C-alpha positions as CSV (number, residue, x, y, z in Angstrom):
1,M,32.6,-11.1,4.3
2,D,30.1,-13.5,5.6
3,G,27.5,-13.6,8.4
4,W,25.0,-11.0,9.5
5,I,24.1,-8.5,12.1
6,K,20.8,-7.4,13.7
7,L,19.9,-3.7,13.5
8,H,17.9,-2.4,16.4
9,R,14.8,-0.2,15.4
10,K,16.0,2.5,17.8
11,C,19.0,3.1,15.4
12,F,16.5,4.8,13.1
13,D,15.9,7.6,15.7
14,N,19.6,8.6,15.3
15,F,20.3,11.8,13.5
16,L,22.1,9.9,10.7
17,Y,18.7,8.4,9.7
18,R,16.6,11.5,10.3
19,T,16.1,13.0,6.8
20,N,13.2,14.2,4.7
21,K,15.0,13.3,1.5
22,P,13.6,10.5,-0.7
23,H,15.1,7.2,0.3
24,T,17.6,5.3,-1.9
25,R,16.6,1.8,-2.9
26,R,19.0,0.4,-0.2
27,E,17.5,2.6,2.4
28,A,14.0,1.6,1.3
29,W,14.9,-2.1,1.7
30,E,16.2,-1.4,5.2
31,D,13.0,0.4,6.1
32,I,11.0,-2.6,4.9
33,L,13.0,-4.9,7.1
34,V,12.5,-2.5,10.1
35,N,8.8,-1.9,9.6
36,V,7.5,-5.5,9.0
37,N,6.4,-7.4,12.1
38,Y,9.0,-9.0,14.3
39,E,6.4,-11.3,15.7
40,D,2.9,-12.5,14.8
41,A,0.1,-10.0,15.5
42,Y,-3.4,-9.0,14.4
43,W,-4.6,-5.8,12.6
44,S,-8.1,-4.5,13.0
45,S,-10.1,-3.1,10.1
46,G,-13.6,-2.2,11.2
47,N,-15.1,-5.3,12.7
48,E,-12.6,-7.5,10.8
49,K,-9.5,-8.9,12.5
50,I,-6.6,-9.8,10.1
51,E,-3.6,-11.8,11.0
52,C,-0.2,-10.3,10.2
53,K,2.6,-12.8,10.7
54,R,6.3,-12.3,11.5
55,G,8.0,-10.7,8.5
56,Q,4.8,-9.2,7.2
57,S,3.2,-5.8,7.0
58,L,-0.3,-4.6,6.3
59,L,0.6,-1.0,5.6
60,S,-1.0,0.6,2.5
61,L,1.1,1.9,-0.4
62,D,0.3,5.4,0.7
63,S,1.8,4.7,4.1
64,W,4.9,3.2,2.6
65,G,5.1,6.4,0.5
66,R,5.2,8.5,3.6
67,I,7.9,6.3,5.2
68,L,10.1,6.3,2.1
69,N,9.3,9.9,1.0
70,W,8.3,8.5,-2.4
71,D,5.1,8.9,-4.4
72,K,2.8,5.9,-4.7
73,S,3.8,5.0,-8.2
74,R,7.5,4.8,-7.2
75,V,6.6,2.6,-4.3
76,K,4.7,0.2,-6.6
77,R,7.5,0.1,-9.1
78,F,10.0,-0.7,-6.3
79,F,7.8,-3.5,-4.9
80,D,7.4,-4.9,-8.4
81,L,11.2,-5.1,-8.7
82,L,11.5,-6.8,-5.3
83,K,8.8,-9.3,-6.3
84,T,10.8,-10.1,-9.5
85,E,13.9,-10.7,-7.4
86,K,11.9,-12.9,-5.1
87,M,12.7,-10.7,-2.1
88,I,9.0,-10.0,-1.2
89,T,5.5,-11.1,-2.1
90,I,2.5,-8.8,-2.3
91,E,-1.1,-9.6,-1.7
92,N,-3.7,-6.9,-2.5
93,M,-6.3,-6.7,0.2
94,K,-9.4,-4.6,0.9
95,K,-8.1,-1.1,2.0
96,T,-4.5,-2.2,2.3
97,T,-1.6,-4.4,1.0
98,R,0.0,-7.5,2.7
99,L,3.7,-7.4,2.1
100,T,5.8,-10.5,3.1
101,V,9.6,-10.5,3.2
102,C,10.8,-13.7,1.8
103,N,13.1,-15.7,4.1
104,Y,12.7,-13.1,6.8
105,V,14.5,-15.5,9.2
106,N,17.7,-15.0,7.3
107,Y,17.6,-11.3,8.2
108,Q,16.5,-11.5,11.8
109,G,17.5,-14.9,13.0
110,E,15.4,-17.5,14.8
111,Q,12.9,-16.2,17.4
112,N,14.4,-18.6,20.0
113,D,18.1,-17.5,19.5
114,N,20.2,-16.5,22.5
115,E,18.8,-13.0,22.6
116,T,15.2,-14.1,22.8
117,Q,15.5,-17.6,24.2
118,K,13.1,-16.8,27.1
119,K,9.7,-15.9,26.0
120,R,9.0,-12.3,26.7
121,K,6.0,-11.3,28.7
122,R,4.1,-8.4,27.3
123,P,4.4,-5.4,29.7
124,T,1.3,-4.5,31.7
125,I,-0.1,-1.0,31.5
126,K,1.5,-0.2,34.9
127,E,4.9,-1.5,33.6
128,E,4.6,0.5,30.5
129,E,4.0,3.7,32.5
130,E,7.1,3.0,34.5
131,L,9.1,2.3,31.4
132,R,7.8,5.5,29.8
133,D,9.2,7.4,32.8
134,I,12.7,6.1,31.8
135,N,12.2,6.4,28.0
136,I,9.3,8.5,26.8
137,S,9.9,7.4,23.2
138,L,9.3,3.7,24.0
139,W,6.0,3.8,21.9
140,R,8.1,4.3,18.8
141,E,9.7,0.9,19.1
142,S,6.6,-1.2,19.6
143,F,3.1,-1.0,18.1
144,D,1.8,-2.9,21.1
145,V,3.1,-0.2,23.5
146,Y,1.6,2.5,21.3
147,L,-1.8,0.6,21.1
148,N,-2.0,0.2,24.8
149,E,-1.2,3.8,25.4
150,C,-3.8,4.8,22.7
151,K,-6.5,2.7,24.3
152,R,-5.7,4.0,27.8
153,E,-5.8,7.7,26.7
154,F,-9.0,7.4,24.7
155,R,-10.7,5.6,27.6
156,K,-9.4,8.2,30.0
157,H,-10.7,11.1,27.9
158,I,-14.1,9.5,27.3
159,D,-14.5,9.0,31.1
160,D,-13.4,12.5,32.0
161,P,-16.5,14.7,32.7
162,D,-14.4,17.9,32.6
163,F,-13.0,17.1,29.2
164,I,-16.4,16.1,27.8
165,S,-18.0,19.3,29.2
166,K,-15.2,21.4,27.6
167,M,-15.7,19.8,24.2
168,K,-19.5,20.2,24.4
169,Y,-18.9,23.9,24.9
170,F,-16.9,24.2,21.7
171,H,-18.9,21.7,19.6
172,S,-22.6,22.5,20.0
173,G,-24.9,19.6,18.9
174,V,-22.0,17.1,18.7
175,D,-22.1,13.8,20.6
176,I,-18.6,14.1,22.0
177,K,-18.4,10.5,23.3
178,K,-19.5,9.0,20.0
179,S,-17.0,11.3,18.2
180,I,-14.2,10.0,20.4
181,V,-15.2,6.4,19.7
182,A,-15.3,7.2,15.9
183,S,-11.8,8.8,16.1
184,F,-10.4,5.8,18.0
185,E,-11.2,3.5,15.0
186,Y,-8.4,5.3,13.1
187,W,-5.9,6.0,15.9
188,K,-5.8,2.4,17.0
189,T,-4.4,1.3,13.6
190,E,-0.8,0.6,12.6
191,E,-1.1,3.3,9.9
192,A,-1.8,5.9,12.6
193,W,1.2,4.7,14.6
194,I,3.5,5.0,11.5
195,L,2.2,8.5,10.9
196,K,2.9,9.6,14.5
197,K,6.4,8.2,14.6
198,S,7.2,9.6,11.2
199,K,7.2,13.0,12.9
200,K,10.7,12.9,14.3
201,S,10.2,15.8,16.7
202,T,7.4,13.9,18.5
203,K,9.0,12.3,21.5
204,K,5.9,12.0,23.7
205,I,2.4,11.9,22.1
206,N,0.2,14.8,23.3
207,W,-3.0,12.7,23.5
208,D,-5.1,15.6,24.8
209,L,-4.4,17.7,21.6
210,T,-4.6,14.6,19.4
211,I,-8.1,13.7,20.7
212,Q,-9.3,17.3,20.5
213,N,-8.2,17.5,16.8
214,A,-9.7,14.1,16.1
215,I,-13.1,15.2,17.4
216,K,-13.0,18.1,15.0
217,K,-12.5,15.7,12.1
218,N,-14.9,13.0,13.2
219,K,-17.9,14.9,14.5
220,V,-20.9,12.7,15.2
221,Y,-24.0,14.9,15.7
222,F,-27.0,14.2,17.9
223,T,-30.1,13.3,16.0
224,K,-33.2,15.6,16.2
225,E,-34.8,13.1,18.5
226,E,-31.8,13.0,20.9
227,L,-31.7,16.8,20.9
228,Q,-35.4,17.0,21.7
229,K,-35.0,14.6,24.6
230,Q,-32.1,16.7,26.0
231,S,-34.2,19.9,25.8
232,A,-37.3,18.2,27.3
């Protein structure tokens, strides 16, 4: 047989793919093709903005381990094999790893083929909300959709006086708004997105609970001077 087919990412939500067993090497290769970028994008690490091109990923070895249900050493051995076979290249970076699929176009076709001939506009926040009413798991298919939803929910919670007041009641001496901002630094990353969608039972993200738990783990306390000003 000759030729090729495109495999939609949504296929991986099917029950045939939902398993907690360690992946075979073939399944691992398929997951690499599914999880690398299908278009150029940027990844934030602190104040640094890193380009991640089409066919690349900036997931850490630990993140790949969670996706493949492998330990880190097995992931590294498999990547070394793929490097030897000239299927991928690997670049070690601070805090993460840049993986590039060699000849990615051979697997996914040209970006301007019949299916994507017209340049797609990124959906606005309002459009995303309408789409989510139709398909609440849309965020699983696109990191951009997830990121916009994440930004909107963190912004909404930080501007919600009732939520802030409730969190202050449970976390005495904690600067809730700064704690939310500190939490956002993790939840805006591709690694957090991968972690969320690895939980197959999660159809719609419960952001209220997510942010409450994030505050517990990222508490930023008021300084003595700030507490003194509040009590004055």
